[in-house]
C-alpha positions in Angstrom: -27.1 -15.7 0.5 -26.8 -13.7 3.7 -27.1 -15.1 7.1 -27.6 -13.3 10.4 -27.9 -9.9 8.7 -24.3 -9.9 7.6 -23.0 -7.7 4.8 -20.4 -10.0 3.2 -19.9 -9.1 -0.4 -17.5 -11.9 -1.3 -19.8 -13.1 -4.1 -19.9 -9.6 -5.6 -16.4 -8.3 -6.2 -17.6 -4.9 -7.6 -19.6 -4.2 -4.5 -16.7 -5.3 -2.3 -14.2 -3.0 -4.1 -16.5 0.0 -3.9 -16.2 0.0 0.0 -12.4 -0.7 0.0 -11.1 1.1 3.2 -7.6 1.5 1.7 -7.7 2.2 -2.1 -4.5 2.3 -4.0 -2.8 5.6 -4.3 -1.1 7.1 -7.3 2.6 7.6 -7.5 3.8 11.1 -6.3 4.7 13.5 -9.0 7.1 15.7 -7.1 9.9 15.1 -4.5 7.8 17.1 -1.9 4.9 14.7 -2.4 7.2 11.7 -2.2 8.6 12.8 1.1 5.2 13.7 2.7 3.4 10.6 1.5 5.8 8.1 3.1 4.6 6.3 6.1 6.6 6.1 9.3 7.7 2.6 8.4 9.0 3.5 4.9 12.5 4.7 4.3 12.9 8.0 2.7 15.7 6.6 0.6 15.7 3.1 -0.9 18.2 0.7 0.5 21.3 0.3 -1.5 23.7 -2.5 -0.6 27.4 -1.6 -0.2 29.6 -2.7 -3.0 32.7 -4.7 -2.5 33.9 -7.7 -0.5 32.1 -7.9 2.8 33.8 -11.1 3.9 37.1 -9.5 5.1 
């Protein structure tokens, strides 16, 4: 049921998914793609904690 001419597709998931503004992307296959597909908020290298005792 639609009121006020809205276009809410909550009751119809397949219709809702077809207009998804941000579809999932596939994993990059090469290092060049990996670097170019990162957003400005993603690190180019994954965080690795430093090994050893940090309580000195």
